[in-house]
N, C-alpha and C positions, 0 to 999 in steps of 0.2 A: 312434296308435303312439307309445308312451312308449320313450324311449331309456334305457339305464340309465346310471348315474353314472360308471361305470367307463370309459366311452367318452372322457370328458373328461379332458384332461390339463392339468398346471399348469405355468405357466412364470413365472419371477421376472424381473420388469422390472430391467433394469441401470439405468436412470436414477433411478427413485425407490424400487426396492425392493420393490414392490407384488407381490402374488401375482394372477396371472390365470389364469383357468380357461377353456379354450378348447375349442371343439366342432370336432373335425378335419373333420367332414362338411360343416357349414355354414361353417367358417373364420371364426367371430365369437366375441367374448369372451362368455361366459355369465355369469361372476362376476368381480367385482373386489375385492380385499381390500388396503386400504392398509397399508403397514408401520407397525409401531408406532414412533412417534417418541419418543425420549427427550426428558425435560423440558430446556428451554434452560438452566435453572439447577438443578443439582443441590443445592448447598448455598449458601443465602442468605448465610450469614455470611461464607463465603470470597469470595463474589462482592462483598459490601460491602468487605471488606478489599482485594481487588484493585482496585476502583474507587479507593478512597482511596489506595492506592499509586500508581496511575496518575496522580492528580491531583499528588501529590508530584513524580512524576517529570517531569510536563509542567512544573511550576514550576521544577524545576532546570534542565531544558534552555532554558526562556525566560531564566533567568537567565544561563547560559553564554552564549547567544545574544546577549543584551544586552550583556554585559561585553566580548564579542568585538568587537560593533558600535562600542562606544566606544573600545575600544583600536585598532580599525582606523583610526578617524580620527587618533589620535595618529601611528600609524604612516606613514599617508599624509603627514601634516603634516612628519613627521621626514625623509622622503623627498623631499618638495619642497624643504625648506630645504637638504639636502645636494646636490641637483641645482641649484639656484639658486646655491649656492656656488661649485659646480663650473664653472657657466658663467661666473661673474664673473671666476674665477681663469684661464678659458681665454683666452689672448692670441693665439691663431693668426691672427685677423683674417678667417677664412673663414666666411661665415654658414653655418648649418645648411641641409642641403638641404630643399626644400619638396616636397610631393607632386606639384606640377606640374612640377617641374623633372626628375623620373624619367621623364616620358613621351617 
């Protein structure tokens, strides 16, 4: 008993985009066709230029981060000196509260 091909129906897979031909009577996939995949890199020259640009961008970000790190040390040192100066000038005689005193 041969069935006609018109009894099969096609369904597009929402996950991978493949086409499935299904037999409704048997409720099984009879044929599976994978979706055509576009090439990962369409233009090789553009991809090379993009990679070079990304390398330059990474180098710039690193330089900025490094400069920020170095200047951060100077900022912390300046803040420490200012607070130390303020502590020396404070003549109130009351010692600062400790964490244990707050309990």
